[in-house]
Backbone as JSON Lines, residues from 0, in Angstrom:
{"i":0,"aa":"M","n":[0.74,-0.86,-0.03],"ca":[0.27,-0.06,-0.14],"c":[0.51,1.24,0.22]}
{"i":1,"aa":"G","n":[1.89,1.75,1.09],"ca":[2.36,2.89,0.98],"c":[3.42,2.75,1.57]}
{"i":2,"aa":"E","n":[4.49,1.98,0.49],"ca":[5.86,1.42,1.01],"c":[6.63,2.43,0.65]}
{"i":3,"aa":"G","n":[6.74,3.77,0.07],"ca":[8.06,4.73,0.53],"c":[7.44,5.79,1.73]}
{"i":4,"aa":"N","n":[6.52,6.0,2.23],"ca":[6.09,6.7,3.16],"c":[6.15,5.69,4.78]}
{"i":5,"aa":"G","n":[5.9,4.48,4.96],"ca":[6.69,4.5,6.42],"c":[5.25,3.24,6.31]}
{"i":6,"aa":"T","n":[4.17,3.58,5.84],"ca":[3.38,2.51,6.37],"c":[2.78,1.57,5.83]}
{"i":7,"aa":"T","n":[2.24,0.4,6.17],"ca":[2.06,-0.94,5.33],"c":[0.65,-0.94,5.68]}
{"i":8,"aa":"G","n":[-0.42,-1.75,4.51],"ca":[-1.27,-2.46,5.22],"c":[-2.27,-2.96,5.85]}
{"i":9,"aa":"A","n":[-0.99,-3.92,6.39],"ca":[-1.38,-4.6,6.99],"c":[-1.7,-4.47,8.49]}
{"i":10,"aa":"A","n":[-2.97,-4.56,9.64],"ca":[-2.92,-4.11,10.85],"c":[-2.95,-4.1,12.21]}
{"i":11,"aa":"G","n":[-1.47,-4.91,11.61],"ca":[-0.65,-5.34,13.24],"c":[0.89,-4.07,13.25]}
{"i":12,"aa":"D","n":[0.83,-3.67,11.68],"ca":[1.86,-2.98,11.78],"c":[1.98,-1.47,12.44]}
{"i":13,"aa":"V","n":[2.56,-0.42,12.48],"ca":[2.77,0.55,12.69],"c":[3.15,1.58,12.57]}
{"i":14,"aa":"D","n":[2.73,2.66,11.55],"ca":[3.32,3.6,11.45],"c":[4.43,4.37,11.66]}
{"i":15,"aa":"R","n":[5.3,4.55,10.9],"ca":[6.48,4.54,12.12],"c":[6.73,6.63,11.77]}
{"i":16,"aa":"G","n":[5.72,7.49,11.36],"ca":[5.54,8.92,11.49],"c":[4.76,9.0,12.96]}
{"i":17,"aa":"A","n":[4.08,8.06,13.23],"ca":[3.57,8.21,14.63],"c":[4.39,8.21,15.97]}
{"i":18,"aa":"S","n":[5.51,7.14,15.42],"ca":[5.89,7.55,17.19],"c":[7.2,8.59,17.1]}
{"i":19,"aa":"Q","n":[7.11,8.97,16.59],"ca":[7.92,10.62,16.99],"c":[6.97,11.63,17.25]}
{"i":20,"aa":"L","n":[5.75,11.34,17.63],"ca":[4.86,12.22,18.37],"c":[5.37,12.28,19.64]}
{"i":21,"aa":"V","n":[5.22,14.22,20.08],"ca":[5.58,14.53,21.07],"c":[4.72,15.21,21.5]}
{"i":22,"aa":"D","n":[4.6,15.11,22.94],"ca":[3.5,15.65,24.12],"c":[3.62,16.69,24.47]}
{"i":23,"aa":"H","n":[2.74,18.24,23.73],"ca":[3.66,19.31,24.27],"c":[2.51,19.59,25.58]}
{"i":24,"aa":"R","n":[1.93,19.33,25.8],"ca":[1.07,19.4,27.08],"c":[2.01,19.92,28.47]}
{"i":25,"aa":"A","n":[1.7,21.06,29.2],"ca":[2.34,21.58,30.58],"c":[1.57,20.7,31.51]}
{"i":26,"aa":"L","n":[2.12,20.55,32.65],"ca":[1.82,19.74,33.83],"c":[1.35,20.76,34.47]}
{"i":27,"aa":"G","n":[0.47,20.43,35.0],"ca":[-0.44,21.39,35.76],"c":[-0.29,21.35,37.37]}
{"i":28,"aa":"G","n":[-0.44,22.61,37.79],"ca":[-0.2,23.04,39.0],"c":[0.21,24.24,39.18]}
{"i":29,"aa":"A","n":[-0.15,25.1,40.39],"ca":[0.34,26.03,40.55],"c":[1.59,26.59,41.2]}
{"i":30,"aa":"Y","n":[2.38,25.51,41.83],"ca":[3.2,25.94,42.39],"c":[4.43,24.9,41.8]}
{"i":31,"aa":"P","n":[5.4,24.96,41.93],"ca":[6.53,23.92,41.94],"c":[6.81,23.08,42.59]}
{"i":32,"aa":"P","n":[7.63,21.59,42.04],"ca":[7.48,20.68,43.1],"c":[7.73,20.6,44.44]}
{"i":33,"aa":"D","n":[8.92,21.88,44.36],"ca":[9.69,22.01,46.04],"c":[8.35,22.82,47.12]}
{"i":34,"aa":"E","n":[7.4,23.7,46.54],"ca":[6.73,24.17,47.1],"c":[5.63,23.44,47.42]}
{"i":35,"aa":"C","n":[4.78,22.33,46.85],"ca":[3.85,21.7,46.7],"c":[4.5,20.36,47.86]}
{"i":36,"aa":"A","n":[5.7,19.55,47.99],"ca":[6.26,19.24,49.02],"c":[6.18,19.7,50.3]}
{"i":37,"aa":"R","n":[6.74,21.28,50.77],"ca":[6.86,21.62,51.55],"c":[5.47,22.0,52.19]}
{"i":38,"aa":"R","n":[4.37,22.02,51.13],"ca":[2.83,22.42,51.41],"c":[2.15,21.34,51.91]}
{"i":39,"aa":"V","n":[2.14,19.93,51.43],"ca":[1.48,18.58,51.73],"c":[2.68,18.01,53.18]}
{"i":40,"aa":"N","n":[3.83,18.61,53.45],"ca":[4.7,18.44,54.56],"c":[3.71,19.14,55.88]}
{"i":41,"aa":"H","n":[3.63,20.31,55.85],"ca":[2.96,21.14,56.46],"c":[1.71,20.42,57.31]}
{"i":42,"aa":"F","n":[0.93,20.26,55.78],"ca":[-0.22,19.28,56.2],"c":[-0.54,17.81,56.98]}
{"i":43,"aa":"F","n":[0.74,17.18,57.23],"ca":[1.18,16.29,57.84],"c":[1.24,16.78,59.02]}
{"i":44,"aa":"V","n":[2.17,17.59,59.3],"ca":[2.29,18.57,60.86],"c":[1.34,18.66,61.47]}
{"i":45,"aa":"V","n":[0.28,19.56,60.65],"ca":[-0.81,20.01,61.31],"c":[-1.73,18.2,61.67]}
{"i":46,"aa":"E","n":[-1.68,17.74,60.92],"ca":[-2.71,16.26,60.83],"c":[-2.05,15.59,61.8]}
{"i":47,"aa":"T","n":[-0.71,15.39,62.16],"ca":[-0.07,14.93,63.65],"c":[-0.51,15.46,64.65]}
{"i":48,"aa":"L","n":[-0.07,16.77,65.14],"ca":[-0.65,17.38,66.0],"c":[-2.33,17.65,66.33]}
{"i":49,"aa":"L","n":[-3.08,17.49,65.14],"ca":[-4.45,17.34,65.83],"c":[-4.89,15.96,66.51]}
{"i":50,"aa":"M","n":[-4.58,14.96,65.34],"ca":[-4.26,14.01,65.85],"c":[-4.02,13.49,67.3]}
{"i":51,"aa":"R","n":[-2.78,13.45,68.13],"ca":[-2.2,14.15,69.38],"c":[-3.3,14.22,70.34]}
{"i":52,"aa":"S","n":[-3.59,15.42,69.55],"ca":[-4.66,16.35,70.52],"c":[-5.87,15.49,70.7]}
{"i":53,"aa":"L","n":[-6.2,14.85,69.75],"ca":[-7.81,14.13,69.73],"c":[-7.25,12.99,71.0]}
{"i":54,"aa":"A","n":[-6.09,12.68,70.32],"ca":[-5.73,10.95,71.34],"c":[-6.0,11.72,73.07]}
{"i":55,"aa":"G","n":[-5.74,12.59,73.26],"ca":[-5.73,13.06,74.18],"c":[-6.52,13.18,75.12]}
{"i":56,"aa":"W","n":[-7.36,13.33,74.36],"ca":[-9.18,13.44,75.08],"c":[-10.03,11.9,75.38]}
{"i":57,"aa":"I","n":[-9.42,11.13,74.89],"ca":[-9.21,9.58,75.2],"c":[-9.75,9.42,76.85]}
{"i":58,"aa":"A","n":[-8.41,9.56,77.59],"ca":[-8.08,9.29,78.77],"c":[-9.15,10.1,79.7]}
{"i":59,"aa":"R","n":[-9.71,11.29,78.97],"ca":[-10.77,12.55,79.61],"c":[-12.23,11.94,79.99]}
{"i":60,"aa":"C","n":[-12.24,10.83,78.61],"ca":[-13.32,10.66,79.07],"c":[-14.29,9.71,79.42]}
{"i":61,"aa":"P","n":[-15.12,9.91,80.18],"ca":[-15.45,8.77,81.3],"c":[-16.52,7.57,80.41]}
{"i":62,"aa":"E","n":[-17.35,8.07,79.5],"ca":[-18.32,7.06,78.89],"c":[-17.57,5.95,77.76]}
{"i":63,"aa":"L","n":[-17.2,4.79,77.8],"ca":[-16.58,3.93,76.7],"c":[-17.27,3.83,75.61]}
{"i":64,"aa":"D","n":[-18.45,4.47,74.87],"ca":[-18.62,4.35,73.39],"c":[-18.06,5.72,72.89]}
{"i":65,"aa":"I","n":[-17.75,7.08,73.59],"ca":[-17.26,7.86,73.62],"c":[-15.72,7.7,73.36]}
{"i":66,"aa":"K","n":[-15.4,6.81,73.79],"ca":[-13.53,6.5,74.09],"c":[-13.48,5.62,73.11]}
{"i":67,"aa":"I","n":[-14.68,4.53,72.51],"ca":[-13.98,4.01,71.13],"c":[-14.16,4.51,69.73]}
{"i":68,"aa":"E","n":[-15.1,5.85,69.97],"ca":[-15.49,6.54,68.93],"c":[-14.18,7.42,68.62]}
{"i":69,"aa":"L","n":[-13.79,8.01,69.58],"ca":[-12.23,8.87,69.53],"c":[-11.26,7.79,68.87]}
{"i":70,"aa":"G","n":[-11.24,6.91,69.42],"ca":[-9.84,5.74,69.0],"c":[-10.18,5.56,67.66]}
{"i":71,"aa":"R","n":[-11.21,5.6,67.03],"ca":[-11.79,4.97,66.1],"c":[-10.71,6.44,64.78]}
{"i":72,"aa":"Q","n":[-11.21,7.9,65.21],"ca":[-10.96,8.67,64.8],"c":[-9.4,8.95,64.87]}
{"i":73,"aa":"V","n":[-9.04,8.74,65.79],"ca":[-7.23,8.77,65.84],"c":[-6.97,7.65,64.95]}
{"i":74,"aa":"A","n":[-7.51,6.69,64.82],"ca":[-6.81,6.05,63.93],"c":[-7.09,6.18,62.42]}
{"i":75,"aa":"F","n":[-8.65,6.87,61.84],"ca":[-7.97,7.37,60.86],"c":[-7.29,8.22,60.55]}
{"i":76,"aa":"S","n":[-7.57,9.33,61.42],"ca":[-6.16,10.91,61.27],"c":[-5.02,9.92,61.29]}
{"i":77,"aa":"A","n":[-4.77,8.7,61.55],"ca":[-2.87,8.61,61.75],"c":[-3.29,7.82,60.2]}
{"i":78,"aa":"E","n":[-3.94,7.32,59.76],"ca":[-3.67,6.97,58.15],"c":[-3.89,7.94,57.25]}
{"i":79,"aa":"R","n":[-4.59,9.09,57.6],"ca":[-4.6,10.35,57.12],"c":[-3.17,10.82,57.16]}
{"i":80,"aa":"A","n":[-2.52,10.98,57.87],"ca":[-1.07,11.66,58.12],"c":[-0.42,10.58,57.45]}
{"i":81,"aa":"D","n":[-0.43,9.46,57.39],"ca":[0.9,8.34,57.1],"c":[0.65,8.79,55.41]}
{"i":82,"aa":"A","n":[-0.48,8.65,54.74],"ca":[-1.08,8.91,53.2],"c":[0.09,10.3,53.38]}
{"i":83,"aa":"L","n":[-0.33,11.14,53.94],"ca":[0.77,12.51,53.9],"c":[2.15,12.18,53.73]}
{"i":84,"aa":"L","n":[2.6,11.54,54.48],"ca":[3.74,11.75,54.75],"c":[4.35,10.56,53.54]}
{"i":85,"aa":"R","n":[3.68,9.3,52.94],"ca":[4.28,8.39,51.94],"c":[4.31,9.29,50.58]}
{"i":86,"aa":"R","n":[3.0,10.34,50.8],"ca":[3.23,11.44,49.42],"c":[4.24,12.33,48.81]}
{"i":87,"aa":"V","n":[4.99,12.94,50.31],"ca":[6.43,13.6,50.51],"c":[7.18,13.15,50.17]}
{"i":88,"aa":"A","n":[7.21,11.43,50.87],"ca":[8.66,10.93,50.78],"c":[9.28,10.16,49.31]}
């Protein structure tokens, strides 16, 4: 079919010109990567401090139901803090 232009008529053949495509899309984001890392690290620190503050209230609450729920919330907060730390690292 097209012997001179790098294409053939077979279905499995690849057009040689298509492999030369260049992606001209710009990466999104208003901040450079180091600034994003600094901000995510800041969110990690804040989440960790809030988690520790919430954990401190577990001993002060007399009701078992509230203690259990506070423990669940502390565990969720720890998962969020861990996810933020893994994103930065």
